[in-house]
C-alpha positions as CSV (number, residue, x, y, z in Angstrom):
1,M,0.0,-0.1,0.0
2,G,3.0,2.3,0.7
3,I,1.5,4.1,3.7
4,D,3.3,3.5,7.1
5,I,0.5,2.9,9.8
6,P,1.8,3.6,13.3
7,D,1.4,0.5,15.5
8,D,0.1,2.6,18.4
9,L,-2.8,3.8,16.1
10,I,-3.8,0.2,15.6
11,E,-3.6,-0.5,19.3
12,E,-5.8,2.4,20.1
13,I,-8.4,1.2,17.6
14,N,-8.3,-2.3,19.0
15,R,-8.7,-0.9,22.4
16,K,-11.9,1.0,21.0
17,N,-10.2,4.2,22.2
18,C,-9.9,6.0,18.8
19,V,-12.2,8.5,17.3
20,A,-12.4,9.1,13.5
21,F,-12.6,12.8,12.8
22,V,-14.1,13.1,9.2
23,G,-13.7,16.1,6.8
24,A,-15.2,17.1,3.4
25,G,-12.5,15.2,1.5
26,L,-14.2,11.8,2.4
27,S,-17.4,13.1,0.7
28,R,-15.7,14.5,-2.5
29,G,-15.7,11.0,-4.0
30,A,-19.5,11.0,-3.7
31,G,-19.6,14.3,-5.8
32,L,-19.8,16.8,-2.9
33,L,-17.6,19.9,-2.7
34,G,-15.4,21.5,-0.1
35,W,-15.9,25.0,1.4
36,G,-14.8,27.0,-1.5
37,G,-16.8,25.0,-4.1
38,L,-19.8,25.1,-1.9
39,M,-19.7,28.9,-1.7
40,E,-19.2,29.2,-5.4
41,D,-22.2,26.9,-6.0
42,M,-24.3,28.9,-3.6
43,L,-23.4,32.1,-5.4
44,D,-24.3,30.7,-8.8
45,W,-27.5,29.1,-7.4
46,A,-28.6,32.4,-5.8
47,T,-28.0,34.3,-9.0
48,G,-30.1,31.8,-11.0
49,H,-33.0,31.7,-8.5
50,G,-33.9,35.3,-8.1
51,V,-31.8,36.3,-5.1
52,T,-31.1,40.0,-5.4
53,L,-27.4,40.4,-6.3
54,T,-26.1,43.3,-8.3
55,P,-23.2,42.6,-10.8
56,E,-21.0,44.7,-8.4
57,A,-22.0,42.6,-5.4
58,K,-21.4,39.3,-7.2
59,D,-18.0,40.4,-8.3
60,E,-17.1,41.5,-4.8
61,L,-18.3,38.3,-3.3
62,K,-16.3,36.3,-5.9
63,S,-13.2,38.4,-5.0
64,L,-13.8,37.6,-1.3
65,L,-14.0,33.8,-2.2
66,D,-10.6,34.1,-4.1
67,S,-9.2,35.5,-0.9
68,G,-10.3,32.6,1.1
69,K,-12.9,34.7,3.1
70,Y,-15.5,31.8,3.2
71,L,-17.1,32.8,6.5
72,L,-17.8,36.3,5.4
73,V,-19.3,35.2,2.1
74,A,-21.3,32.4,3.7
75,Q,-22.8,34.9,6.2
76,E,-23.6,37.4,3.5
77,M,-25.2,34.9,1.2
78,R,-27.2,33.2,4.0
79,E,-28.8,36.6,4.9
80,R,-29.3,37.6,1.3
81,M,-31.0,34.2,0.5
82,G,-33.3,34.1,3.4
83,N,-34.4,30.9,5.2
84,N,-36.5,29.4,2.3
85,D,-33.9,29.8,-0.4
86,F,-31.1,28.7,1.9
87,R,-33.0,25.6,2.7
88,E,-33.8,24.9,-0.9
89,F,-30.1,25.3,-1.9
90,M,-28.8,23.1,0.8
91,D,-31.4,20.4,0.0
92,A,-30.5,20.5,-3.7
93,T,-26.8,20.2,-2.8
94,F,-26.9,17.5,0.0
95,R,-29.9,15.5,-1.1
96,K,-29.3,15.4,-4.8
97,P,-30.3,12.2,-6.7
98,G,-27.7,9.4,-6.7
99,L,-25.8,10.7,-3.7
100,K,-24.5,7.6,-1.9
101,P,-21.6,6.6,0.4
102,T,-18.2,5.9,-1.1
103,K,-16.0,2.9,-0.6
104,A,-14.2,4.8,2.0
105,H,-17.4,5.5,4.0
106,E,-18.4,1.8,3.8
107,I,-15.0,0.7,5.2
108,L,-14.8,3.3,7.8
109,V,-18.0,2.3,9.6
110,Q,-16.7,-1.3,9.9
111,I,-13.6,-0.3,11.8
112,P,-14.2,-0.4,15.5
113,F,-13.8,3.3,16.3
114,A,-15.2,4.6,19.6
115,S,-17.2,7.2,17.7
116,A,-17.1,9.4,14.6
117,I,-17.1,13.1,14.6
118,T,-17.6,15.1,11.3
119,T,-17.8,18.6,10.2
120,N,-19.8,17.5,7.1
121,Y,-23.5,18.2,6.7
122,D,-24.3,15.1,4.5
123,V,-25.6,11.9,5.9
124,L,-23.2,9.6,4.0
125,L,-21.6,8.2,7.3
126,E,-25.0,7.5,8.8
127,S,-26.2,5.8,5.5
128,A,-23.1,3.7,5.3
129,Y,-23.4,2.5,8.9
130,T,-27.1,1.7,8.5
131,V,-26.4,-0.5,5.4
132,Q,-23.4,-2.2,7.0
133,K,-24.8,-2.8,10.5
134,G,-28.5,-3.0,9.7
135,I,-29.4,-0.3,12.3
136,M,-29.3,3.4,12.3
137,P,-26.4,4.9,14.4
138,L,-26.8,7.2,17.3
139,T,-26.4,10.6,15.7
140,F,-26.2,13.9,17.5
141,T,-25.5,17.6,16.8
142,H,-24.2,20.4,19.0
143,T,-27.7,20.9,20.1
144,N,-28.0,17.4,21.8
145,N,-25.7,18.1,24.9
146,A,-27.4,15.7,27.4
147,Q,-27.5,12.8,24.8
148,L,-23.8,13.4,23.8
149,A,-22.7,13.2,27.4
150,A,-24.6,10.1,28.0
151,A,-23.2,8.3,24.8
152,L,-19.7,9.3,25.8
153,G,-20.1,8.0,29.2
154,E,-21.7,4.8,28.2
155,G,-19.1,4.0,25.6
156,S,-21.7,3.6,22.8
157,F,-20.7,4.3,19.3
158,Y,-22.2,7.5,17.9
159,I,-21.8,10.1,15.1
160,F,-21.3,13.6,16.3
161,K,-22.2,16.1,13.5
162,A,-20.2,18.9,14.9
163,H,-21.4,21.6,12.4
164,G,-24.9,20.3,12.0
165,T,-26.7,18.1,9.6
166,I,-28.8,18.4,6.5
167,D,-31.5,16.5,8.3
168,D,-32.1,19.4,10.6
169,I,-31.3,22.7,8.6
170,E,-31.5,24.8,11.9
171,T,-28.4,23.0,13.2
172,V,-26.2,23.9,10.2
173,I,-23.2,26.0,11.1
174,L,-22.2,27.9,8.0
175,G,-21.8,31.7,8.4
176,R,-19.6,33.8,10.7
177,R,-22.4,34.3,13.3
178,D,-23.1,30.6,13.5
179,Y,-19.4,29.9,14.4
180,Q,-19.4,32.7,16.9
181,E,-22.4,31.1,18.6
182,L,-20.9,27.7,18.4
183,L,-17.7,28.9,20.1
184,H,-19.8,30.1,23.0
185,N,-21.5,26.6,23.4
186,S,-19.9,25.5,26.6
187,A,-21.4,22.0,26.4
188,Y,-20.1,21.5,22.8
189,R,-16.6,22.6,23.8
190,R,-16.5,20.4,26.9
191,H,-17.5,17.5,24.8
192,L,-14.8,18.0,22.3
193,E,-12.3,18.7,25.0
194,T,-13.2,15.5,26.7
195,V,-12.8,13.5,23.5
196,F,-9.5,15.0,22.7
197,M,-8.1,14.6,26.1
198,T,-9.1,10.9,26.5
199,K,-9.2,9.4,23.0
200,A,-6.8,9.0,20.2
201,V,-8.1,10.9,17.2
202,L,-7.6,10.1,13.5
203,F,-8.3,12.9,11.1
204,L,-9.6,11.9,7.6
205,G,-10.5,13.9,4.6
206,Y,-8.7,17.1,5.7
207,S,-5.8,19.2,4.2
208,L,-3.7,21.8,5.8
209,T,-5.7,24.4,3.8
210,D,-9.1,23.0,5.0
211,H,-11.1,25.7,6.5
212,D,-13.1,23.5,8.9
213,L,-9.9,21.8,10.3
214,M,-8.2,25.1,10.9
215,I,-11.3,26.4,12.7
216,M,-11.5,23.3,14.8
217,L,-7.8,23.5,15.6
218,D,-8.1,27.1,16.7
219,E,-11.2,26.1,18.8
220,L,-9.2,23.5,20.7
221,S,-5.7,25.2,20.7
222,A,-5.8,25.7,24.5
223,I,-5.9,21.9,25.2
224,F,-4.1,20.5,22.1
225,K,-0.5,21.4,23.0
226,G,1.4,18.3,24.3
227,Y,-1.6,17.0,26.2
228,G,-4.0,14.0,25.9
229,V,-3.7,11.0,23.7
230,R,-1.8,11.1,20.5
231,R,-3.5,12.2,17.3
232,Y,-3.1,11.4,13.7
233,A,-4.0,12.9,10.3
234,L,-3.9,11.1,7.1
235,M,-2.9,13.8,4.5
236,E,-1.7,13.8,0.9
237,A,2.1,14.2,0.9
238,S,2.4,17.0,-1.7
239,G,0.1,19.2,0.5
240,V,2.2,19.2,3.6
241,S,5.9,20.2,4.0
242,G,8.3,18.6,6.4
243,I,8.2,21.9,8.5
244,E,4.3,21.8,8.6
245,R,4.4,18.2,9.7
246,E,6.8,19.1,12.5
247,R,4.7,22.0,13.5
248,F,1.6,20.0,13.7
249,R,3.4,17.5,16.0
250,R,4.7,20.1,18.2
251,D,1.8,22.5,18.3
252,Y,-1.1,20.1,18.2
253,N,0.2,16.6,19.1
254,I,-0.9,15.5,15.6
255,N,1.2,13.0,13.8
256,I,0.9,13.4,10.0
257,I,0.6,10.1,8.1
258,P,1.5,11.1,4.5
259,Y,0.4,9.3,1.4
260,E,1.0,9.9,-2.3
261,S,-1.7,9.8,-4.9
262,P,-0.3,9.8,-8.4
263,G,-3.7,9.4,-10.0
264,R,-5.1,12.3,-7.9
265,D,-8.2,10.1,-7.2
266,H,-7.1,9.6,-3.6
267,R,-8.0,5.8,-3.8
268,E,-5.2,5.4,-1.2
269,V,-7.5,6.7,1.5
270,S,-9.9,3.7,0.9
271,E,-6.7,1.3,0.9
272,F,-5.5,2.8,4.2
273,L,-8.9,2.4,5.8
274,A,-9.0,-1.2,4.4
275,E,-5.7,-1.9,6.1
276,L,-6.9,-0.5,9.4
277,L,-10.0,-2.8,9.1
278,D,-7.9,-5.8,8.4
279,R,-5.5,-5.2,11.2
280,S,-8.3,-4.3,13.6
281,K,-10.0,-7.6,13.2
282,K,-7.5,-9.4,15.4
283,P,-8.2,-8.6,19.0
284,E,-5.3,-7.6,21.1
285,S,-6.0,-10.5,23.5
286,L,-5.8,-13.0,20.8
287,S,-2.5,-11.6,19.6
288,S,-1.1,-11.8,23.2
289,M,-2.3,-15.4,23.4
290,Q,-0.7,-16.4,20.1
291,E,2.6,-14.8,21.3
292,V,2.5,-16.9,24.6
293,Y,1.6,-20.0,22.6
294,E,4.5,-19.5,20.1
295,G,6.9,-18.7,23.0
296,D,6.1,-22.1,24.7
297,R,6.8,-24.1,21.5
């Protein structure tokens, strides 16, 4: 496969002490876009559906997008669109016909992660879990504080939609004001702090330029530095320099697992997850018993 998987990551998964933290990259294979693409689509959709935008305003918004000011554009567009148009756009994007989980989603939900946290609005993880397990997973948003605490305490697998879900449009975190309110949600922050202090975390589907990842790191920077269980991030090698890898390790205790994707289709992510699944099938106790047996021979 060519990806060096740390042994301690496998150990944490087998102990059911590892959380999968899933970003937009895992959904791109299903045809969904990241932040920049989503904002561009929103702008085009609004123009074609009667939302009031002068040519000057549209040009200015495009310029802001080019500058990476996604939160500002998102807030402006959400206000200009209003609730009905915003809901219609989000439904058209995240409920479009033919949208289904990718191979990566299907493999991920079979790995014995303690839970899955995602900043994605789509329901691809939930759909993949339901197909693979035959039951719907426990799924919460930042509004389900009591249920989140109970699930974490009981050790039950759950999916935490950190920035909301398309199934409940009122929970979607998109504009600047939404993020400001989320940062002041003390129960939400406590939950993430507990997870990051007690569980190993594997980031999947993010890049160093990913808007959601950097917001999340900033939100948790006070507890990241040198504390808690080790963390990992699978990232495409060309998008992360040696200095950046070292800074992630020092500043956030995140160990970058690099991979190369010559075909630019990122099939290596599915291969990585398949390897995790294969190596997680053998319980630690069975491995220990085998070592004792072989030592007595």
